[in-house]
N, C-alpha and C positions, 0 to 999 in steps of 0.2 A: 454292671451300672447300679449304683447307688438308687436306692428306693427311699422314696421321702414319703411321710403322712401329711397333707395340708387340710385342713378343715377337713379332715375326714374320710378324703378322695386318696388314692394312691397313684402316685405317676413316678417315672424315672426321671431322675435327673441327665441330663444330656454327659456323655462321656467327654474325654479330652480330645479325643481323635473328631469329633462332632463338632467339637468348638473349634479346632482348628479349621475343619472344613468350612464352618461358617465363616470364619477369619477370612480365609482365601477368597472367597465367593465375594466378600465384601470388597476386599482388596482389589479383585478382578473389575469389579464394575466401578468403583473410584477411576482405577486405570482407562476403560471405556468409556466413563462418562468424559475422563480430560482428554481423552482422545477424538471424542465426537465435539466436544467443545472447540479444538481447536480447528477440527475441519470445517465448523461453521465458521470463524474467525476468519479463515483463510478463503473460502468460499464470497464470503462480506467484501474482503479485500479485493478479491478478483474481481468481482461485481462493479464496485466501484472503478476500480482502473479502466475496465472495460467502457463502462458508461462514459469516463472521462475521456479514453481515446475517440468513440465515435462522435463525441461534439468535437474534440480536436480535429478528426479527419472531416468533419461537416463542415467546418467554419474556415478550414483550410482552403477551400477550394475558391467562395468567392472574396477572401482575402487575396488570393494571387493572382485572381483578376482583378481586383481591386488595386493589387500593387503594380501590373503591369500597365494599366489604364495610366497611373500617377506617373510612371517612367515614362511613357508616351507623351503624355503633357508636358512634362518639362523636356523633353528633346523639342516639341515643336515649340515651346516657349523659348527657348533658348536658338533655335533654330536662326531667329532674325539677327542673334548677336553675336553669335560664333562660328567658327568655320565645322563643316558636320564632323570631323574629327576629334575637334575639340569640345564640340556637343556631347559626343558619343561619349567621348573620356569620362567629362564631368558629371553624365547622368551615371554612366557605370560606378564612378565613385562615389557619388549620394547613395547608391543603392548597396554598395561594398561597404560603407560606414552603416549605414541603417541595418543591414542583415549581421553585420560583427555586434552590434549594441543588443540587438534580439539573440543572438546565440549566445553573447556573456551573460544577457539577464538570465537565460533559460538554465545555463550550466551553475550559475549563484545560486538559483530556488531549488534546483536539484540536489545540490550539495547541501542548502540548509535542509530540506525535507530528509534525505539520506540521515545528516547529523540528528534530525531531531528524532527520526525513527530507530537508531541505533542508540540514542541516549534514552528512548522509553525501553529498549529492550536491555539494555545494562542497566536502568531502574527497576524494571521486573524482574530482572535476576539477581540484582543484591536485594529486593524485597523477600524473593523465594528463598535465597539462603539465609537471610534474619529468620526466616520464619523457621527453618529448618534446626536452627542453633538454639 
């Protein structure tokens, strides 16, 4: 190892192997930090998802009870005007149309969310590729 004298004190300069070891350690730290960041981001997404699911589950029960009450009310209102079979068919048809509309809206919203997420990932990948180039 080469020795240098600076300000009257002698010290040894690090050799090539020592410098290479420091570079490798720094690279490891960068990779470990990046993995930790990804882990924290995933945990945050999962936490948000679990919170959302909990709210949905909590809201579905009263929604279902209200929906059944409205369907029953519609049946009883139409009971004076229609035969029981026609009344039941009309009430079922109204429920079917409303349910199909809600499912279609939910599918559309999920598709938009997935496209937005995939678009963000594509944008991030393009930005990362641009940085490395």
